[in-house]
C-alpha positions as CSV (number, residue, x, y, z in Angstrom):
1,X,-29.9,-19.0,108.5
2,X,-27.0,-19.4,110.9
3,X,-28.5,-22.1,113.0
4,X,-29.7,-24.0,109.9
5,X,-26.2,-23.7,108.3
6,X,-24.4,-24.8,111.5
7,X,-26.7,-27.8,111.9
8,X,-26.2,-28.8,108.3
9,X,-22.4,-28.5,108.5
10,X,-22.4,-30.5,111.7
11,X,-24.1,-33.3,109.8
12,X,-21.2,-33.9,107.5
13,X,-20.2,-37.6,107.7
14,X,-17.0,-38.2,109.5
15,X,-15.8,-40.3,106.5
16,X,-16.0,-37.2,104.3
17,X,-14.7,-34.5,106.7
18,X,-11.0,-35.2,106.2
19,X,-11.4,-35.2,102.4
20,X,-13.2,-31.9,102.1
21,X,-11.3,-28.9,100.8
22,X,-14.0,-26.4,100.2
23,X,-17.6,-25.5,101.3
24,X,-20.1,-24.4,98.7
25,X,-22.5,-21.6,99.2
26,X,-24.4,-21.8,95.9
27,X,-26.7,-18.8,95.6
28,X,-29.5,-18.9,93.0
29,X,-33.0,-17.4,92.4
30,X,-35.8,-19.9,92.9
31,X,-37.7,-20.3,89.6
32,X,-35.4,-17.6,88.2
33,X,-37.2,-15.0,90.3
34,X,-34.8,-12.5,91.7
35,X,-37.3,-11.8,94.5
36,X,-36.6,-15.4,95.8
37,X,-32.9,-15.9,96.4
38,X,-31.9,-19.2,97.9
39,X,-28.8,-20.8,99.4
40,X,-27.6,-24.3,98.9
41,X,-24.8,-25.5,101.2
42,X,-22.6,-28.4,100.1
43,X,-19.0,-29.3,99.8
44,X,-16.4,-31.0,97.5
45,X,-13.8,-33.5,98.3
46,X,-10.3,-34.4,97.0
47,X,-11.7,-37.8,96.1
48,X,-14.3,-36.2,93.8
49,X,-11.6,-34.2,92.0
50,X,-9.6,-37.4,91.4
51,X,-12.7,-39.2,90.2
52,X,-13.6,-36.7,87.5
53,X,-10.1,-36.0,86.4
54,X,-9.0,-38.4,83.6
55,X,-5.2,-38.8,83.8
56,X,-5.0,-39.8,80.1
57,X,-6.7,-36.6,78.9
58,X,-6.4,-32.9,79.4
59,X,-10.1,-32.5,80.1
60,X,-11.1,-31.6,82.7
61,X,-8.0,-29.8,83.8
62,X,-7.4,-30.8,87.4
63,X,-7.7,-27.1,88.5
64,X,-11.0,-26.9,86.5
65,X,-12.2,-30.1,88.2
66,X,-11.3,-28.7,91.6
67,X,-13.0,-25.3,91.3
68,X,-15.7,-25.5,88.7
69,X,-19.0,-26.4,90.5
70,X,-20.1,-28.5,87.5
71,X,-17.6,-31.2,88.5
72,X,-18.5,-31.1,92.2
73,X,-20.5,-33.7,94.2
74,X,-23.6,-31.5,93.9
75,X,-24.6,-32.6,97.4
76,X,-27.1,-30.5,99.3
77,X,-26.5,-30.4,103.1
78,X,-29.3,-27.9,103.2
79,X,-31.3,-25.7,100.9
80,X,-32.2,-22.5,102.7
81,X,-35.3,-20.3,101.7
82,X,-36.6,-22.7,99.0
83,X,-40.4,-22.7,99.0
84,X,-40.6,-26.5,98.8
85,X,-37.5,-27.7,100.6
86,X,-37.5,-25.0,103.3
87,X,-41.0,-23.4,103.5
88,X,-40.3,-21.8,106.9
89,X,-37.0,-20.3,105.5
90,X,-38.8,-19.0,102.5
91,X,-41.3,-17.2,104.8
92,X,-38.5,-15.7,106.7
93,X,-36.8,-14.6,103.5
94,X,-40.0,-13.0,102.2
95,X,-40.4,-11.2,105.5
96,X,-36.8,-10.1,105.4
97,X,-37.3,-8.7,101.9
98,X,-40.4,-6.6,103.1
99,X,-38.1,-5.1,105.8
100,X,-35.5,-3.9,103.3
101,X,-35.4,-0.2,102.5
102,X,-37.7,0.6,99.6
103,X,-34.9,1.1,97.1
104,X,-33.6,-2.4,97.9
105,X,-36.8,-4.0,96.7
106,X,-35.6,-3.7,93.1
107,X,-34.8,-7.2,91.9
108,X,-31.0,-6.8,91.6
109,X,-30.8,-5.3,95.1
110,X,-32.6,-8.2,96.7
111,X,-30.1,-10.7,95.4
112,X,-27.2,-8.4,96.3
113,X,-28.5,-8.0,99.9
114,X,-29.0,-11.8,100.1
115,X,-25.4,-12.4,99.0
116,X,-24.2,-9.9,101.6
117,X,-26.1,-11.9,104.2
118,X,-24.4,-15.1,102.9
119,X,-21.0,-13.4,103.2
120,X,-21.7,-12.4,106.8
121,X,-23.0,-16.0,107.5
122,X,-19.8,-17.6,106.1
123,X,-17.6,-15.2,108.0
124,X,-19.6,-15.8,111.2
125,X,-19.3,-19.6,110.7
126,X,-15.5,-19.2,110.4
127,X,-15.2,-16.9,113.5
128,X,-17.4,-19.2,115.6
129,X,-15.3,-22.2,114.6
130,X,-18.3,-24.1,113.1
131,X,-16.5,-25.1,109.9
132,X,-13.4,-26.2,111.8
133,X,-15.4,-28.3,114.2
134,X,-17.3,-29.9,111.3
135,X,-14.3,-30.9,109.2
136,X,-11.3,-30.6,111.5
137,X,-9.7,-27.6,109.9
138,X,-10.5,-24.3,108.2
139,X,-11.7,-24.5,104.6
140,X,-12.8,-21.8,102.2
141,X,-16.5,-21.0,101.7
142,X,-17.1,-20.3,98.1
143,X,-20.0,-17.9,97.6
144,X,-20.9,-18.5,93.9
145,X,-23.4,-19.1,91.1
146,X,-22.9,-21.4,88.2
147,X,-20.7,-18.9,86.4
148,X,-17.5,-17.5,87.8
149,X,-16.5,-13.9,87.4
150,X,-14.8,-11.1,89.4
151,X,-17.7,-10.4,91.7
152,X,-17.6,-14.1,92.8
153,X,-14.0,-13.8,93.7
154,X,-14.6,-10.6,95.7
155,X,-17.5,-12.0,97.6
156,X,-15.6,-15.2,98.4
157,X,-12.6,-13.2,99.6
158,X,-15.0,-11.2,101.9
159,X,-16.5,-14.3,103.3
160,X,-13.2,-16.0,104.4
161,X,-10.2,-15.2,106.6
162,X,-7.5,-13.5,104.6
163,X,-5.7,-15.9,102.1
164,X,-7.9,-18.9,102.8
165,X,-9.7,-18.8,99.4
166,X,-6.7,-17.6,97.3
167,X,-6.5,-20.7,95.2
168,X,-10.1,-20.4,94.2
169,X,-10.0,-16.6,93.6
170,X,-6.9,-16.9,91.5
171,X,-8.6,-19.5,89.4
172,X,-11.6,-17.3,88.9
173,X,-9.5,-14.4,87.9
174,X,-7.6,-16.5,85.4
175,X,-10.8,-17.5,83.6
């Protein structure tokens, strides 16, 4: 996952790099099957927030537009472990699952372990300077689903250097 993520981040167009304020690690279960977690890596830009925010209206609120994935670009730098988009990655994911301790094979444990792997991946990308090289500065990695709740805030905090994701986690906790 690390090399695929690093390659994807290095492919960010230079024209977008200076406008990016957050990286998305969107985790979901392929075909709603908790035995098939996947990771989609993307990003959002300040320009996109301005585009979707209507100054003559209260909707969406600028903070909502900034942090709610529904308003994001929905770009896919890479989709990791999807059976169609990343068949090799899905084989590695399936092999990884067979190597988990038996108790971890329960559906909720597979996704939880996958999220833990994503947290470690994001942290490693920060430590190695991959994100900073890709966009020219540190940016928070949001590890999320379509809904936002306390666990999303905690896992995002764990994935980032202290304080880097505060704006996002405060927004999540205010929901």
